[in-house]
DSSP file (Angstrom, degrees, kcal/mol; ACC not computed):
  #  RESIDUE AA STRUCTURE BP1 BP2  ACC     N-H-->O    O-->H-N    N-H-->O    O-->H-N    TCO  KAPPA ALPHA  PHI   PSI    X-CA   Y-CA   Z-CA
    1    1 A X     >        0   0    0      0, 0.0     4,-1.6     0, 0.0     5,-0.1   0.000 360.0 360.0 360.0 -36.2    9.9   -9.4    6.8
    2    2 A X  H  >  +     0   0    0      2,-0.2     4,-2.4     1,-0.2     5,-0.2   0.904 360.0  53.7 -67.5 -38.2    7.1  -12.0    7.7
    3    3 A X  H  > S+     0   0    0      1,-0.2     4,-2.0     2,-0.2    -1,-0.2   0.957 112.6  40.6 -58.4 -48.7    9.0  -12.8   10.9
    4    4 A X  H  > S+     0   0    0      1,-0.2     4,-2.2     2,-0.2    -1,-0.2   0.805 111.9  56.9 -80.1 -24.0    9.2   -9.2   12.1
    5    5 A X  H  X S+     0   0    0     -4,-1.6     4,-2.6     2,-0.2    -1,-0.2   0.959 110.0  45.2 -58.0 -52.8    5.7   -8.5   11.0
    6    6 A X  H  X S+     0   0    0     -4,-2.4     4,-2.1     1,-0.2    -2,-0.2   0.851 112.2  50.4 -60.3 -40.2    4.4  -11.3   13.1
    7    7 A X  H  X S+     0   0    0     -4,-2.0     4,-2.5     2,-0.2     5,-0.4   0.880 111.5  48.4 -66.9 -41.4    6.6  -10.2   16.1
    8    8 A X  H  X>S+     0   0    0     -4,-2.2     4,-2.7     1,-0.2     5,-2.3   0.960 112.6  49.2 -67.4 -45.6    5.3   -6.6   15.9
    9    9 A X  H  <5S+     0   0    0     -4,-2.6    -2,-0.2    -5,-0.2    -1,-0.2   0.900 117.4  40.4 -59.5 -42.3    1.6   -7.8   15.6
   10   10 A X  H  <5S+     0   0    0     -4,-2.1    -1,-0.2    -5,-0.2    -2,-0.2   0.866 127.4  29.0 -73.1 -41.0    2.0  -10.1   18.6
   11   11 A X  H  <5S+     0   0    0     -4,-2.5    -3,-0.2    -5,-0.2    -2,-0.2   0.743 132.1  16.5 -98.8 -31.0    4.1   -7.8   20.9
   12   12 A X  T  <5S-     0   0    0     -4,-2.7    -3,-0.2    -5,-0.4     2,-0.2   0.785 118.6  -5.6-116.7 -44.4    3.2   -4.2   20.0
   13   13 A X  S   <S-     0   0    0     -5,-2.3    31,-0.2    31,-0.0    -1,-0.2  -0.580  72.0 -91.8-144.8-160.3    0.1   -3.8   18.1
   14   14 A X  S    S-     0   0    0     29,-1.5     2,-0.3     1,-0.3    30,-0.2   0.643  91.5 -31.2-104.0 -13.3   -2.7   -5.8   16.3
   15   15 A X  E     -A   43   0A   0     28,-1.6    28,-3.3    -7,-0.1     2,-0.3  -0.992  57.1-112.9 178.4-177.1   -1.2   -5.9   12.7
   16   16 A X  E     -A   42   0A   0     -2,-0.3     2,-0.4    26,-0.2    26,-0.2  -0.960   9.2-137.9-137.8 153.9    1.0   -4.2   10.1
   17   17 A X  E     -A   41   0A   0     24,-2.2    24,-3.2    -2,-0.3     2,-0.5  -0.894  26.3-149.7 -99.8 147.0    0.7   -2.6    6.7
   18   18 A X  E     -A   40   0A   0     -2,-0.4     2,-0.4    22,-0.2    22,-0.2  -0.986  18.1-178.6-121.9 131.0    3.6   -3.7    4.5
   19   19 A X  E     -A   39   0A   0     20,-1.9    20,-2.7    -2,-0.5     2,-0.4  -0.971  13.5-166.4-130.3 137.3    4.8   -1.3    1.9
   20   20 A X  E     -A   38   0A   0     -2,-0.4     2,-0.5    18,-0.2    18,-0.2  -0.990  14.8-142.5-125.6 138.7    7.5   -1.4   -0.7
   21   21 A X        +     0   0    0     16,-0.9    16,-0.4    -2,-0.4     2,-0.4  -0.841  22.8 168.2-101.1 128.4    8.8    1.6   -2.7
   22   22 A X        +     0   0    0     -2,-0.5     2,-0.2    14,-0.1     3,-0.1  -0.959   5.6 162.7-135.8 115.9    9.7    1.4   -6.3
   23   23 A X    >   +     0   0    0     -2,-0.4     3,-1.4     1,-0.1    -2,-0.0  -0.620   7.7 159.5-139.7  74.6   10.2    4.7   -7.9
   24   24 A X  T 3  S+     0   0    0      1,-0.3    -1,-0.1    -2,-0.2     4,-0.1   0.626  70.7  73.2 -74.8  -7.1   12.1    4.4  -11.2
   25   25 A X  T 3  S+     0   0    0     -3,-0.1     2,-0.4     2,-0.1    -1,-0.3   0.655  84.4  80.3 -79.2 -15.6   10.9    7.8  -12.3
   26   26 A X  S <  S-     0   0    0     -3,-1.4    -3,-0.1     1,-0.0     2,-0.1  -0.773  84.9-126.6 -92.5 130.6   13.3    9.4   -9.8
   27   27 A X        -     0   0    0     -2,-0.4     5,-0.2     1,-0.1     2,-0.1  -0.422  28.6-101.4 -73.3 153.8   17.0    9.7  -11.0
   28   28 A X        +     0   0    0     -4,-0.1     2,-0.3    -2,-0.1     5,-0.2  -0.429  57.0 148.2 -66.5 147.7   19.7    8.3   -8.8
   29   29 A X        -     0   0    0      3,-3.4    -1,-0.0    -2,-0.1    -3,-0.0  -0.883  64.9 -69.1-154.1-170.5   21.6   10.9   -6.8
   30   30 A X  S    S+     0   0    0     -2,-0.3     3,-0.1     1,-0.2    -2,-0.1   0.812 135.3  36.3 -58.6 -25.7   23.5   11.4   -3.5
   31   31 A X  S    S+     0   0    0      1,-0.2     2,-0.6     0, 0.0    -1,-0.2   0.830 117.2  48.7 -94.2 -44.3   20.1   11.1   -1.8
   32   32 A X        +     0   0    0     -5,-0.2    -3,-3.4     2,-0.0     2,-0.4  -0.917  60.2 175.1-110.3 115.6   18.3    8.5   -3.9
   33   33 A X        -     0   0    0     -2,-0.6     2,-0.1    -5,-0.2    -6,-0.0  -0.987  39.7-107.3-123.6 129.4   20.0    5.2   -4.8
   34   34 A X        +     0   0    0     -2,-0.4     2,-0.3   -10,-0.0   -12,-0.0  -0.315  66.5 123.1 -55.5 122.1   18.1    2.4   -6.6
   35   35 A X        -     0   0    0    -14,-0.1     2,-0.5    -2,-0.1   -14,-0.0  -0.960  58.4-105.4-166.3 169.9   17.4   -0.4   -4.1
   36   36 A X        +     0   0    0     -2,-0.3     2,-0.3   -14,-0.1   -14,-0.1  -0.931  41.3 161.5-108.4 133.2   14.5   -2.4   -2.6
   37   37 A X        -     0   0    0     -2,-0.5   -16,-0.9   -16,-0.4     2,-0.3  -0.962  22.3-145.3-142.7 160.7   13.3   -1.7    0.9
   38   38 A X  E     -A   20   0A   0     -2,-0.3     2,-0.5   -18,-0.2   -18,-0.2  -0.929   3.5-147.8-124.0 154.9   10.2   -2.5    2.9
   39   39 A X  E     -A   19   0A   0    -20,-2.7   -20,-1.9    -2,-0.3     2,-0.7  -0.979   2.0-158.2-119.8 132.5    8.2   -0.7    5.6
   40   40 A X  E     -A   18   0A   0     -2,-0.5     2,-0.7   -22,-0.2   -22,-0.2  -0.940  14.7-164.0-103.5 113.1    6.3   -2.4    8.3
   41   41 A X  E     -A   17   0A   0    -24,-3.2   -24,-2.2    -2,-0.7     2,-0.1  -0.875  17.5-129.6-107.5 118.3    3.8    0.0    9.6
   42   42 A X  E     -A   16   0A   0     -2,-0.7     2,-0.3   -26,-0.2   -26,-0.2  -0.405  33.1-172.8 -68.6 137.0    2.3   -0.9   12.9
   43   43 A X  E     -A   15   0A   0    -28,-3.3   -28,-1.6    -2,-0.1   -29,-1.5  -0.896  19.0-160.4-129.4 151.2   -1.5   -0.8   12.8
   44   44 A X    >   -     0   0    0     -2,-0.3     3,-1.7   -30,-0.2     6,-0.2  -0.955  42.6 -88.9-125.2 153.4   -4.4   -1.0   15.2
   45   45 A X  T 3  S+     0   0    0     -2,-0.3   -30,-0.0     1,-0.3     0, 0.0  -0.314 110.7   1.4 -67.6 134.6   -8.0   -1.8   14.3
   46   46 A X  T 3  S+     0   0    0      1,-0.1    -1,-0.3    -2,-0.1    -3,-0.0   0.833  95.0 160.0  58.6  34.9   -9.9    1.3   13.5
   47   47 A X    <>  -     0   0    0     -3,-1.7     4,-2.5     1,-0.1     5,-0.2  -0.015  59.9 -86.1 -73.0-173.9   -6.9    3.5   14.0
   48   48 A X  H  > S+     0   0    0      1,-0.2     4,-2.4     2,-0.2     5,-0.2   0.919 130.1  52.6 -65.4 -42.5   -6.6    7.0   12.7
   49   49 A X  H  > S+     0   0    0      2,-0.2     4,-2.6     1,-0.2     5,-0.2   0.906 109.3  51.7 -56.8 -42.9   -5.2    5.8    9.3
   50   50 A X  H  > S+     0   0    0     -6,-0.2     4,-3.3     1,-0.2     5,-0.3   0.971 111.2  46.6 -56.5 -57.2   -8.2    3.4    9.0
   51   51 A X  H  X S+     0   0    0     -4,-2.5     4,-1.5     1,-0.2    -2,-0.2   0.885 114.4  45.3 -58.5 -38.3  -10.7    6.1    9.7
   52   52 A X  H  X S+     0   0    0     -4,-2.4     4,-1.5     2,-0.2    -1,-0.2   0.908 116.0  46.9 -69.5 -42.7   -9.0    8.6    7.2
   53   53 A X  H  X S+     0   0    0     -4,-2.6     4,-2.5    -5,-0.2    -2,-0.2   0.872 109.3  54.2 -75.1 -33.1   -8.7    6.0    4.4
   54   54 A X  H  X S+     0   0    0     -4,-3.3     4,-0.7    -5,-0.2    -1,-0.2   0.904 107.2  51.6 -65.9 -33.9  -12.3    4.7    4.9
   55   55 A X  H  < S+     0   0    0     -4,-1.5     4,-0.3    -5,-0.3     3,-0.3   0.902 117.0  38.5 -63.6 -37.5  -13.6    8.2    4.4
   56   56 A X  H >X S+     0   0    0     -4,-1.5     3,-0.5     1,-0.2     4,-0.5   0.793 107.9  63.6 -85.9 -29.4  -11.5    8.6    1.1
   57   57 A X  H 3X S+     0   0    0     -4,-2.5     4,-1.7     1,-0.2    -1,-0.2   0.631  77.0  86.0 -69.1 -17.0  -12.1    5.1   -0.3
   58   58 A X  H 3< S+     0   0    0     -4,-0.7    -1,-0.2    -3,-0.3    -2,-0.1   0.935  99.8  35.4 -55.1 -48.1  -15.8    5.4   -0.7
   59   59 A X  H X4 S+     0   0    0     -3,-0.5     3,-0.6    -4,-0.3    -1,-0.2   0.670 110.5  61.7 -78.3 -17.4  -15.4    6.9   -4.1
   60   60 A X  H 3< S+     0   0    0     -4,-0.5    -2,-0.2     1,-0.2    -1,-0.2   0.861 103.4  48.6 -78.4 -33.5  -12.3    4.9   -5.2
   61   61 A X  T 3< S+     0   0    0     -4,-1.7    -1,-0.2    -3,-0.1    -2,-0.1  -0.109  76.4 134.6-100.1  35.1  -14.0    1.5   -5.1
   62   62 A X    <   -     0   0    0     -3,-0.6     2,-0.4     1,-0.1    -3,-0.0  -0.351  69.1 -88.2 -78.8 165.8  -17.2    2.2   -7.0
   63   63 A X        -     0   0    0      1,-0.1     2,-0.2    -2,-0.0    -1,-0.1  -0.660  45.1-129.8 -77.9 131.9  -18.3   -0.4   -9.6
   64   64 A X        -     0   0    0     -2,-0.4     2,-0.1     1,-0.1    -1,-0.1  -0.510  21.8-109.8 -80.6 144.3  -16.8    0.4  -13.0
   65   65 A X    >>  -     0   0    0     -2,-0.2     4,-1.7     1,-0.1     3,-0.5  -0.397  30.8-109.7 -67.5 154.6  -19.0    0.6  -16.1
   66   66 A X  H 3> S+     0   0    0      1,-0.3     4,-2.9     2,-0.2     5,-0.2   0.855 117.4  55.5 -60.0 -37.2  -18.5   -2.3  -18.6
   67   67 A X  H 3> S+     0   0    0      1,-0.2     4,-1.7     2,-0.2    -1,-0.3   0.888 109.2  46.1 -63.8 -37.4  -16.9    0.1  -21.2
   68   68 A X  H <> S+     0   0    0     -3,-0.5     4,-1.9     2,-0.2    -1,-0.2   0.845 111.6  51.7 -77.7 -26.6  -14.3    1.1  -18.7
   69   69 A X  H  X S+     0   0    0     -4,-1.7     4,-2.5     1,-0.2    -2,-0.2   0.904 111.6  48.5 -69.7 -37.4  -13.7   -2.6  -17.6
   70   70 A X  H  X S+     0   0    0     -4,-2.9     4,-1.8     2,-0.2    -2,-0.2   0.876 109.9  51.1 -66.5 -33.6  -13.2   -3.5  -21.3
   71   71 A X  H  X S+     0   0    0     -4,-1.7     4,-1.7     2,-0.2    -1,-0.2   0.894 112.7  46.8 -70.8 -38.9  -10.8   -0.6  -21.9
   72   72 A X  H  X S+     0   0    0     -4,-1.9     4,-1.6     1,-0.2    -2,-0.2   0.899 109.2  52.4 -70.4 -39.6   -8.8   -1.6  -19.0
   73   73 A X  H  X S+     0   0    0     -4,-2.5     4,-1.3     1,-0.2    -1,-0.2   0.910 108.1  51.8 -55.5 -43.3   -8.7   -5.2  -19.9
   74   74 A X  H  < S+     0   0    0     -4,-1.8    -1,-0.2     1,-0.2    -2,-0.2   0.840 107.6  52.5 -63.4 -36.0   -7.4   -4.3  -23.3
   75   75 A X  H  < S+     0   0    0     -4,-1.7    -1,-0.2     1,-0.2    -2,-0.2   0.815 110.8  48.6 -73.5 -28.5   -4.6   -2.1  -21.8
   76   76 A X  H  <        0   0    0     -4,-1.6    -1,-0.2     1,-0.2    -2,-0.2   0.681 360.0 360.0 -88.4 -13.6   -3.4   -5.0  -19.7
   77   77 A X     <        0   0    0     -4,-1.3    -1,-0.2    -3,-0.2    -2,-0.2   0.427 360.0 360.0 -86.1 360.0   -3.4   -7.6  -22.4
């Protein structure tokens, strides 16, 4: 994966997003078979995906209140 990510960035675009899908909540069927696979998504600096995500991320990455941080820490331990 690293090899192809580097090749894509050097020859086609400026970089890649790497995604892995894991969906145990979906039952296996004729269409869905449990397996691991990766996606290399070609990206360019400030492309359409970047602009859309920047707009939506503003509210997602706000600073959490101490009580919320404490609650999350307890859930992870």
